[in-house]
C-alpha positions in Angstrom: 10.9 -10.0 179.2 8.0 -10.5 182.1 5.7 -7.8 180.6 6.3 -9.2 177.1 5.1 -12.2 178.0 1.8 -10.9 180.2 0.8 -8.7 176.7 1.1 -11.7 174.7 -1.0 -13.8 177.3 -3.9 -11.3 177.5 -5.1 -13.0 174.4 -5.3 -16.2 175.2 -6.6 -15.6 179.4 -9.4 -17.8 178.4 -7.1 -21.0 177.7 -4.6 -19.9 180.2 -7.3 -20.3 183.0 -8.7 -23.7 181.6 -5.6 -25.3 181.9 -5.0 -24.4 185.1 -8.1 -25.4 186.1 -7.3 -28.7 184.6 -4.2 -29.3 183.6 -4.4 -33.2 182.8 -6.2 -33.5 179.9 -9.1 -36.5 179.9 -9.2 -39.7 178.5 -11.4 -40.2 175.0 -12.1 -42.8 173.3 -10.4 -44.5 170.3 -13.3 -42.9 167.7 -12.8 -39.7 169.3 -8.8 -39.7 168.6 -10.1 -41.0 165.1 -11.9 -38.1 164.6 -9.7 -35.5 166.1 -7.3 -37.5 164.4 -8.9 -36.7 160.8 -9.9 -33.0 162.0 -6.2 -32.0 162.7 -5.0 -33.5 159.3 -6.8 -30.7 157.9 -5.8 -28.3 160.5 -2.7 -28.4 160.2 -2.3 -27.8 156.5 -4.1 -24.8 157.0 -2.0 -23.9 160.0 1.3 -24.2 158.5 0.4 -22.2 155.6 -0.8 -19.5 158.3 2.6 -19.9 159.8 4.7 -20.2 156.6 2.6 -16.7 156.1 3.6 -15.4 159.3 7.6 -17.1 159.4 7.8 -14.9 156.0 6.6 -11.5 157.0 8.4 -11.6 160.0 11.7 -12.4 158.1 10.7 -9.3 156.1 9.7 -6.7 158.4 12.0 -7.9 161.2 8.3 -7.7 163.4 7.4 -10.9 164.9 3.3 -10.9 164.1 1.2 -11.2 166.3 -2.1 -13.0 166.7 -5.0 -11.6 166.1 -8.1 -11.0 168.1 -10.7 -13.8 168.7 -13.4 -11.4 167.5 -12.1 -10.4 164.0 -12.5 -14.0 163.2 -16.0 -14.5 163.9 -19.0 -13.8 162.1 -20.8 -10.6 161.7 -24.2 -12.1 163.1 -22.3 -14.4 165.9 -21.3 -10.7 167.4 -23.5 -9.3 170.0 -23.8 -5.7 171.7 -22.5 -6.9 174.9 -19.5 -8.2 173.2 -19.0 -5.3 171.3 -19.4 -3.2 174.4 -16.8 -5.6 175.9 -14.0 -5.1 173.7 -14.7 -1.0 174.1 -14.1 -1.2 177.7 -10.9 -3.4 176.8 -9.7 -0.6 174.9 -10.6 2.0 177.2 -9.2 0.6 180.1 -5.5 0.0 177.8 -5.2 3.3 177.0 -1.6 4.8 178.0 -0.4 1.2 178.8 0.0 0.1 175.4 2.9 0.1 172.4 2.5 2.1 169.0 1.8 -1.6 167.4 -0.9 -2.2 170.2 -2.8 0.9 169.2 -2.1 -0.1 165.5 -3.9 -3.6 166.2 -6.6 -1.8 168.0 -7.5 0.5 165.6 -8.0 -2.9 163.2 -10.2 -4.1 165.6 -12.2 -0.5 166.1 -12.8 -0.4 162.0 -14.0 -4.3 162.3 -16.3 -3.3 165.1 -17.6 -0.3 163.3 -19.6 -2.9 160.9 -20.8 -4.9 163.2 -22.0 -2.3 165.8 -25.5 -2.6 166.8 -27.1 0.8 166.8 -26.7 4.4 165.8 -25.1 4.9 169.2 -22.9 2.1 169.8 -21.2 3.4 166.4 -20.3 6.5 167.6 -18.9 5.3 171.0 -16.7 2.9 168.8 -16.0 6.1 166.2 -15.1 8.1 169.5 -12.9 5.1 170.5 -11.1 4.7 167.3 -10.3 8.7 167.2 -9.0 9.0 170.7 -6.5 5.9 170.0 -5.0 7.1 166.9 -4.4 10.8 168.3 -2.5 8.5 171.5 -0.3 7.1 168.5 2.1 10.2 168.4 3.1 13.0 170.5 2.1 16.1 168.8 5.5 18.2 170.7 7.6 16.3 169.1 6.1 14.7 165.2 3.7 15.3 163.5 0.8 12.6 162.6 1.0 10.8 159.5 -1.1 11.1 156.8 -2.5 8.1 156.8 -3.9 8.1 160.0 -5.1 12.3 159.9 -7.1 10.9 156.7 -8.5 8.1 158.5 -8.9 9.8 162.2 -10.7 13.0 159.4 -13.1 10.4 157.7 -14.0 9.1 161.5 -15.1 12.4 162.8 -17.4 13.1 159.7 -18.7 9.6 159.7 -19.5 10.4 163.6 -21.2 13.8 162.7 -23.4 12.1 160.0 -24.2 9.8 162.6 -25.3 12.2 165.1 -27.2 14.3 163.0 -28.8 11.5 161.7 -30.0 10.5 165.0 -31.4 13.5 167.2 -32.0 10.9 170.3 -28.1 10.5 170.1 -26.1 13.2 172.4 -22.3 13.7 172.9 -20.9 14.6 176.1 -17.7 15.9 177.3 -17.0 13.8 180.4 -16.9 9.7 180.4 -20.4 8.1 180.6 -21.0 4.8 182.1 -23.0 2.2 180.2 -23.8 -0.7 181.5 -26.2 -1.6 179.1 -25.9 -5.7 177.8 -29.0 -5.3 174.9 -29.2 -2.7 172.3 -31.6 0.5 173.2 -34.8 1.4 171.3 -34.7 3.7 168.1 -36.0 6.4 169.8 -34.5 6.4 173.3 -32.3 9.0 174.6 -28.4 8.1 174.9 -25.6 10.2 175.7 -22.1 9.1 174.2 -18.9 10.3 175.5 -17.6 12.8 172.6 -16.5 16.2 172.3 -15.9 17.0 168.3 -14.6 20.8 168.9 -11.7 19.4 171.2 -11.7 16.7 167.8 -11.5 19.3 165.1 -9.1 21.4 167.2 -6.6 18.4 167.1 -7.2 17.7 163.6 -6.5 21.1 162.5 -3.2 21.4 165.0 -1.9 18.2 163.6 -2.3 19.4 160.0 -0.5 22.6 160.7 2.4 20.5 162.4 2.2 18.4 159.2 2.7 21.4 157.1 5.4 22.4 159.4 7.7 19.2 158.7 7.1 19.1 155.2 9.1 21.0 152.6 7.4 23.7 150.8 9.0 23.4 147.4 7.5 20.2 147.0 4.2 18.8 145.4 3.9 16.9 149.0 3.0 20.3 150.4 0.6 21.2 147.8 -1.3 17.9 148.0 -1.2 18.5 152.0 -3.0 21.9 151.5 -5.9 20.1 149.6 -6.9 18.8 153.0 -7.9 22.2 153.9 -11.0 22.0 152.2 -11.8 18.9 154.4 -11.0 20.6 157.7 -13.3 23.6 156.5 -16.1 21.4 156.0 -15.8 19.5 159.5 -15.8 22.9 161.3 -19.2 23.7 159.5 -20.3 20.0 160.6 -19.5 20.9 163.8 -20.5 24.5 164.2 -24.4 23.2 163.0 -24.3 20.6 165.3 -23.5 23.4 168.7 -25.7 25.4 167.1 -28.3 22.6 167.8 -27.2 21.8 171.1 -27.2 25.3 172.9 -30.8 24.3 174.6 -29.3 20.9 176.4 -28.0 23.2 179.0 -23.9 23.4 178.5 -22.4 26.0 180.1 -19.6 25.3 177.8 -21.4 25.3 174.4 -20.6 29.2 174.0 -16.6 29.3 174.4 -16.9 25.9 172.4 -19.0 27.5 169.7 -17.0 30.8 169.5 -13.9 28.5 169.5 -14.7 26.8 166.0 -15.9 29.9 164.8 -12.8 31.3 165.5 -10.8 28.3 163.5 -13.1 28.8 160.4 -12.0 32.3 160.4 -8.5 30.5 160.7 -9.1 29.1 157.8 -10.1 32.1 155.5 -8.9 35.5 156.9 -5.4 35.4 155.0 -7.2 34.8 151.9 -7.4 37.3 149.1 -10.3 37.0 146.5 -7.9 35.1 144.2 -7.1 32.8 146.3 -10.5 31.9 147.8 -12.1 31.0 145.1 -9.1 28.3 143.9 -9.8 27.2 147.2 -13.9 27.4 147.0 -14.0 25.4 143.3 -11.5 22.5 144.6 -13.6 22.0 147.3 -16.6 21.7 144.8 -14.6 19.5 142.7 -13.8 17.3 145.6 -17.5 17.2 146.7 -18.6 15.8 142.8 -15.5 13.4 143.1 -17.2 12.2 146.4 -20.7 12.0 145.2 -19.6 10.4 141.9 -17.5 7.9 144.2 -20.2 7.0 146.6 -22.6 6.6 143.3 -20.3 3.9 141.9 -19.5 2.2 145.4 -23.5 1.4 145.6 -23.2 0.3 141.8 -20.5 -2.2 143.0 -21.3 -2.9 146.3 -19.7 -6.2 147.6 -19.4 -7.8 150.6 -17.2 -6.7 153.6 -14.3 -8.9 154.6 -11.8 -8.8 156.6 -10.9 -5.5 158.1 -7.3 -5.9 158.8 -6.8 -8.2 155.3 -5.8 -5.1 153.2 -4.1 -1.9 154.8 -5.2 0.3 151.6 -9.2 -0.3 153.3 -7.7 1.2 156.9 -7.1 4.3 155.2 -10.1 5.8 153.6 -10.4 8.6 150.6 -11.0 11.1 152.3 -14.4 12.7 151.4 -16.4 15.7 151.7 -20.1 15.9 152.5 -22.8 16.7 150.3 -23.9 19.7 152.3 -20.7 21.3 152.2 -20.6 25.1 150.4 -18.9 28.2 150.7 -20.5 31.2 149.6 -18.8 33.2 146.4 -17.2 35.7 148.6 -15.8 35.5 152.1 -16.4 39.0 153.2 -19.7 38.3 154.3 -18.6 34.8 156.2 -16.0 36.4 158.0 -18.3 39.0 159.3 -20.8 36.8 160.1 -17.8 34.5 161.9 -16.8 37.6 163.7 -20.3 38.8 164.9 -20.2 34.6 166.8 -16.7 35.4 168.2 -18.1 38.6 170.0 -21.3 37.7 171.4 -20.0 34.2 172.5 -16.1 34.4 172.9 -13.7 35.1 175.7 -11.6 37.8 175.7 -8.7 36.2 174.2 -11.0 34.7 171.4 -12.4 38.2 170.6 -8.8 39.8 170.3 -8.3 36.8 167.4 -11.5 38.0 166.2 -10.4 41.2 166.1 -6.8 41.2 164.8 -8.5 38.7 161.6 -10.8 41.2 161.0 -7.9 43.9 160.5 -5.7 41.8 158.9 -8.6 40.5 156.2 -9.5 43.8 155.9 -5.5 45.0 155.0 -5.0 42.0 152.1 -8.1 43.7 150.4 -6.8 47.7 150.5 -9.3 49.0 153.2 -7.0 50.6 155.1 -9.2 53.1 156.9 -11.6 50.7 158.0 -8.6 48.6 159.0 -7.3 51.4 160.8 -10.1 52.2 162.4 -11.2 48.5 163.5 -7.7 48.4 165.2 -7.2 51.7 167.0 -10.9 51.3 168.7 -9.7 47.7 169.9 -6.9 49.1 171.7 -4.7 46.0 171.5 -1.7 48.0 170.6 -2.1 49.8 173.9 -1.6 46.5 175.6 0.4 44.2 173.5 3.1 43.1 176.1 0.4 41.5 178.1 -0.9 39.4 175.1 0.3 35.6 174.9 3.2 35.1 172.4 0.4 33.6 169.9 -1.6 37.1 169.7 1.5 38.9 169.6 2.6 37.4 166.5 -0.8 37.8 165.1 -0.6 41.3 166.0 2.8 41.6 164.4 1.6 40.2 161.1 -1.7 42.3 160.9 0.6 45.3 161.2 2.8 44.3 159.1 0.0 43.7 156.1 -1.4 47.0 157.2 1.4 48.4 156.4 2.0 46.9 153.1 -2.6 48.1 152.8 -1.1 51.6 153.4 1.4 51.1 150.7 -0.3 49.9 148.2 -2.8 52.9 148.7 0.3 55.7 148.7 -0.4 56.6 152.0 3.5 57.1 152.6 3.6 57.9 156.1 1.1 55.9 157.6 3.2 52.8 155.8 6.4 53.9 157.5 4.9 53.8 161.1 2.9 50.6 160.6 6.6 49.3 159.8 9.1 51.1 161.9 8.2 49.4 164.6 9.2 45.7 163.1 11.8 47.2 161.4 13.6 49.2 164.2 14.2 45.9 166.2 15.9 44.1 163.8 14.3 40.8 164.0 11.5 41.0 161.7 11.7 36.7 161.2 11.4 36.2 164.8 8.3 38.8 165.2 6.7 37.3 162.4 7.5 33.8 163.4 9.1 33.2 159.6 12.2 32.0 161.3 15.1 31.7 163.5 17.9 34.5 163.8 20.8 32.9 165.3 22.5 35.4 167.7 26.1 35.1 168.8 25.5 36.9 172.2 22.7 34.8 173.6 22.2 30.7 172.9 18.9 29.4 173.7 18.3 26.2 175.1 16.9 23.3 173.6 13.6 23.8 175.3 13.4 27.4 173.3 14.6 26.4 170.3 11.7 23.6 170.1 9.0 26.4 171.6 10.3 28.5 168.9 10.1 25.9 166.4 6.2 25.4 167.3 5.3 29.0 166.9 6.5 29.2 163.1 3.8 29.6 160.8 3.9 28.0 157.8 4.9 28.5 154.5 1.8 29.4 152.5 1.0 32.2 155.5 4.1 34.0 155.2 4.9 37.5 154.3 7.1 38.3 151.8 10.4 40.1 153.5 11.5 41.6 150.5 8.3 43.0 149.7 8.0 44.4 153.0 11.7 46.1 153.5 11.6 47.6 150.1 7.9 49.0 151.0 9.5 50.3 154.0 12.8 51.3 152.6 10.8 53.5 150.0 8.6 55.5 152.3 11.7 56.0 154.8 13.4 57.5 151.2 10.2 59.8 150.6 10.5 61.3 154.1 14.0 61.6 154.5 15.4 62.8 151.0 14.6 66.5 151.5 16.0 66.5 154.8 19.4 65.0 153.4 19.5 67.7 150.7 18.4 70.4 152.8 21.6 69.5 155.3 23.3 67.5 154.0 25.5 63.9 155.1 26.6 65.1 158.4 23.9 67.3 159.9 21.1 64.8 158.5 22.6 62.3 160.9 22.9 64.7 164.0 19.0 64.7 163.6 15.9 62.7 164.1 15.9 60.6 160.9 15.0 57.2 159.9 17.5 54.6 162.1 17.0 52.1 159.8 17.6 53.9 156.1 20.4 56.0 158.5 22.2 52.4 159.1 22.1 51.1 155.6 23.5 54.7 153.9 27.0 54.3 156.9 27.1 51.0 155.3 27.0 51.8 152.1 29.4 54.9 152.2 32.2 52.7 154.3 32.3 50.1 151.6 35.7 50.4 149.6 34.2 49.5 146.0 30.6 50.2 145.2 29.2 48.3 142.5 26.2 47.4 140.6 23.1 47.3 143.6 22.0 43.3 143.8 19.6 42.9 146.6 16.7 45.4 148.0 19.2 47.1 150.2 21.5 48.0 147.5 18.8 49.6 145.3 17.2 51.3 148.4 20.9 53.5 149.3 21.6 53.7 145.2 18.1 55.1 145.3 18.5 57.5 148.4 21.7 59.1 147.0 20.0 59.9 143.6 17.1 61.4 145.0 18.6 63.4 147.6 20.7 65.2 144.7 17.2 65.4 142.3 18.0 62.5 139.9 14.3 61.5 140.4 14.8 59.4 137.0 17.7 57.6 138.4 16.5 57.5 141.7 12.8 56.3 140.4 14.5 53.6 138.2 16.4 51.7 141.1 13.7 51.6 142.7 11.2 49.6 139.9 13.7 47.7 139.3 13.3 44.8 142.2 11.6 42.2 141.0 9.8 41.9 144.1 6.9 44.5 143.1 5.3 41.1 140.8 4.1 40.2 144.0 1.6 43.0 143.8 -0.1 41.3 140.7 -2.4 43.3 138.8 -2.1 46.3 140.9 1.5 46.3 139.8 1.0 49.7 137.3 -1.3 51.3 139.6 1.6 51.1 142.6 4.2 52.5 140.8 2.4 55.1 138.9 1.3 56.3 142.6 4.9 56.3 143.6 6.2 57.9 140.5 4.7 60.7 140.7 5.6 61.0 144.8 8.9 60.6 143.4 8.8 63.3 140.8 7.3 65.6 143.8 10.3 64.6 145.9 12.9 64.8 143.5 11.9 68.4 142.5 11.7 69.3 146.7 15.2 67.7 146.6 16.3 69.5 143.9 15.7 72.8 145.0 16.8 72.6 148.6 20.2 71.1 147.3 20.9 73.8 144.6 18.9 76.5 144.9 21.4 78.2 146.3 23.7 78.5 142.9 20.4 80.2 140.9 19.8 83.5 140.9 16.3 82.7 139.9 14.4 79.1 137.9 11.9 79.0 135.2 8.4 77.3 136.5 8.8 76.1 133.0 12.1 74.5 133.0 11.2 72.9 136.5 7.8 71.2 135.1 10.0 69.5 132.3 12.7 68.3 134.2 10.4 66.5 136.5 8.0 66.2 134.4 4.8 67.6 136.7 1.9 69.9 135.8 2.4 73.4 136.3 -0.3 73.8 138.6 1.2 70.8 141.1 4.7 72.4 140.7 2.9 75.8 141.7 1.6 74.3 144.5 5.1 72.5 145.4 7.3 76.0 145.1 4.5 78.0 147.0 4.6 75.6 150.2 8.3 75.8 150.5 8.2 79.2 150.9 5.6 79.6 152.7 7.6 76.9 155.2 10.2 79.4 155.0 12.3 76.0 153.7 13.2 78.3 150.2 14.1 81.1 150.3 12.6 82.8 147.3 9.7 84.3 145.4 7.5 84.1 142.4 7.8 86.9 139.5 4.4 86.4 137.8 5.5 88.2 134.7 8.2 86.0 133.7 6.8 83.1 135.6 9.9 82.3 137.6 11.1 81.5 141.2 13.4 84.6 141.9 15.9 83.7 144.7 16.8 85.7 148.2 20.3 84.9 148.2 21.2 86.2 152.3 24.5 85.3 153.6 24.6 84.6 157.1 27.1 86.2 158.7 30.2 84.5 160.5 28.7 85.4 164.2 25.6 83.4 162.8 26.9 80.8 161.7 29.5 80.3 164.8 25.9 80.6 166.6 24.4 77.7 164.6 26.9 75.1 165.2 27.5 75.9 168.5 23.6 75.5 169.2 23.6 72.2 167.2 26.7 71.4 169.6 25.4 72.5 172.8 22.2 70.5 172.2 24.0 67.2 171.3 26.5 67.9 174.6 22.9 67.8 176.6 21.4 65.4 175.6 24.7 63.1 175.7 24.5 64.0 179.3 21.2 63.5 180.2 21.9 59.8 178.6 25.2 59.3 180.8 23.6 60.6 184.0 20.4 58.1 183.0 22.3 55.0 182.4 24.3 55.8 186.3 21.4 56.7 188.1 18.3 55.3 186.4 16.6 58.2 186.0 16.0 60.6 183.5 15.2 64.4 184.3 13.4 66.0 181.7 12.6 69.5 180.6 9.3 69.0 182.3 10.4 67.9 185.3 12.4 71.3 185.7 8.9 73.5 184.7 6.8 72.0 187.1 8.5 74.2 190.1 7.6 76.9 188.5 3.9 76.2 187.7 2.8 76.5 191.5 2.9 75.0 195.2 0.0 72.8 193.7 2.7 70.9 191.1 5.9 71.5 192.6 6.4 68.6 194.7 9.7 67.5 197.1 12.3 66.0 193.9 15.3 64.1 195.2 18.0 62.7 192.3 19.4 59.4 194.0 22.8 58.8 193.4 25.9 57.0 194.7 23.9 53.4 194.4 26.7 51.6 193.5 30.3 51.1 194.8 32.3 54.5 193.6 29.0 56.1 192.4 28.2 60.1 193.0 25.0 60.8 194.2 23.7 64.0 192.2 20.5 65.7 193.1 18.3 68.3 193.8 15.4 69.4 195.0 13.2 72.7 195.2 10.3 73.9 196.9 8.0 76.9 196.0 8.4 79.3 199.2 5.3 81.2 199.0 6.1 83.3 202.1 9.6 85.0 200.7 8.4 84.3 197.4 11.7 82.9 196.1 13.2 78.9 195.8 14.1 77.0 198.9 16.0 73.7 198.7 13.9 70.8 199.9 16.3 68.5 200.0 20.2 67.7 199.7 22.1 65.7 197.2 22.2 61.7 199.0 25.6 60.2 198.6 27.3 58.1 200.1 25.1 55.1 200.0 27.3 52.3 199.1 30.8 53.1 199.3 32.2 56.7 198.9 29.6 58.9 197.4 30.2 62.7 196.2 28.9 65.0 199.1 25.9 67.4 197.7 24.5 70.8 199.7 21.2 72.6 199.5 21.0 75.9 199.2 18.3 78.0 201.1 18.0 81.7 200.6 17.1 82.1 204.9 19.6 81.6 207.4 18.4 78.1 208.1 21.1 75.5 209.8 22.4 72.7 207.8 22.2 69.1 209.2 24.8 66.5 208.4 23.5 63.6 206.9 24.6 60.2 205.3 26.0 58.3 208.2 26.2 54.8 206.3 29.4 52.9 205.4 31.7 55.9 205.8 30.4 57.1 203.1 30.0 61.1 203.2 26.8 62.1 203.6 24.9 65.0 201.9 23.5 68.3 203.1 19.6 69.0 203.2 18.6 72.2 204.3 15.8 72.8 206.9 13.2 75.2 207.8 13.2 76.8 211.2 9.7 77.4 211.0 9.1 74.0 210.3 11.9 71.6 211.4 11.8 69.2 209.4 14.7 66.9 207.7 15.4 65.3 204.7 17.8 63.2 203.5 
């Protein structure tokens, strides 16, 4: 209650102080009393009406209306430069100590002060305080700024930049500047005012993005909010022009600010195709024409300005674009110019963002080789673990678009290896920041969930996941169909293959009832099974029936035509591998008719298979046939092949089990290092028994150049914690062995010792 009374009495400080100085009112004459009575009788009627209106508003809103500041009721010609400056100091002193209702009153007062301020410098100072007060009205970590406040703030920044451009003598500084003037400065006097337009631009951009995230993307409100992007781009252009002109002021941070503004401009262009960019440009030009017409009508029908707090609509002006704003017809040149600005003036983090923006832009414009070369030269892919989360998300989105670009160009292998990193992790939504997946084995804290929600990209930046998955699975099918036809389902699973595709096929095989395909995965598994048997028409029919290919736009027919040819070629390979053992000869004319390929192309495919020894056959030129050379493997050869496959699987399992127990995975290169000479054969020890009850197994070898043999250099180490298995190192010369490892009652390993060197190893 004391705080409320203190805030309420702040506007009546002079009257309260006067009463405290003289509590008893002086005696007045009868004439004065009569005159005062007549004046009071006239004022009482007005006060009663105002009081009745105030009570009505209080009953309607449930909030008591607070009395207006005295300066709002004064005539504009009565307000001096010193009075405006005093009010600005009060607003600055009250930052962080007032409620949202008080900030709204401050916005109304600052709007009024902007109309009565003296000189451009004071007007800019009023606008800066107005923008900061609006920013303080909400917490961006919890909720975005309202649309009305955002438009008011953006209009204020536009007015600020216009005043700065029209008055070269006024400059802006990042740090607060003390202003002790009591009179209006001269027009040509150099004045520095506190203000940071680059920071204002970043905050407005972040608030606009947050507003899009909190809006339903399937409503008209989202589309209306997207129209405000043109205002951000126009404001970014004005700020960039101001920073270019302010380079001579000696500000050390001017380069980083210039790079930051250029990066913000790239952020609103890099994801736009030519059609989307053209629509954005036309909309911006239409908004600029509407603003010019509105200003002309306003000048023709100008009226005297009234009270700024009377009409709520006046406090939210319409968002207009400056007449100097323009966008080039093609965005490629603008992107290159902005990227060059970032490369010249930005830090490492800003340069990395600019590279990824450029690669993303080239990818959506089907320049695969240019985008790939730029990404490889930047070497960002080699240090993804050291990047911050925002850049990691941008890198994942760029890689996804690069894979889609390769797919549209018919590059199967390149598209597959670009997308395998995303689909191998089973967290595509989280990697692309397009949603959150619930994991029953891992519970996230509320802070983690809030941070992850803030990292989500707006809906208009989403990459269609169905198109992405269909492209990846199509490439996987074309790469693995021949292997499935050659080795069968069992043999194919034991070899290196596409794990996401193999997982889908396993789920497909475990189903009890197989109905018609419904989603992307059903279509792709059915297409894979059909192509493995050589039925390319059925396989391509499943693949081309997906509705997500409509997102390719005008290039849909071209892309599907490219992949129809690839399905025909892979179908021919799969058919020959799966059914060649049932034929003695195959007519090339019949093969060309079955797979609708030219004779030259079919001949090239079959010749390549014969050269790779994947097809046992030869060409018979007179009859234009492929003669099959059936060489049945003997029983011993079949058993040897099966034994080799099972032995390789067993070795792999043993190595993985050893790696899980010891934490060290020994490869064949390590075993071969001892045979290459003394300089490459170092002392190696496999440490074991680190856990209670664990077994220590290790083997060390050293090249002995004197005796020409191998000498045991280090024995097994065991029994570090608990009981470990004892090991021994063998030595060809008659060296003694020493018992080692006496920790915790465990049985130690035996290490070899050379007599001539007398070194011990444990």
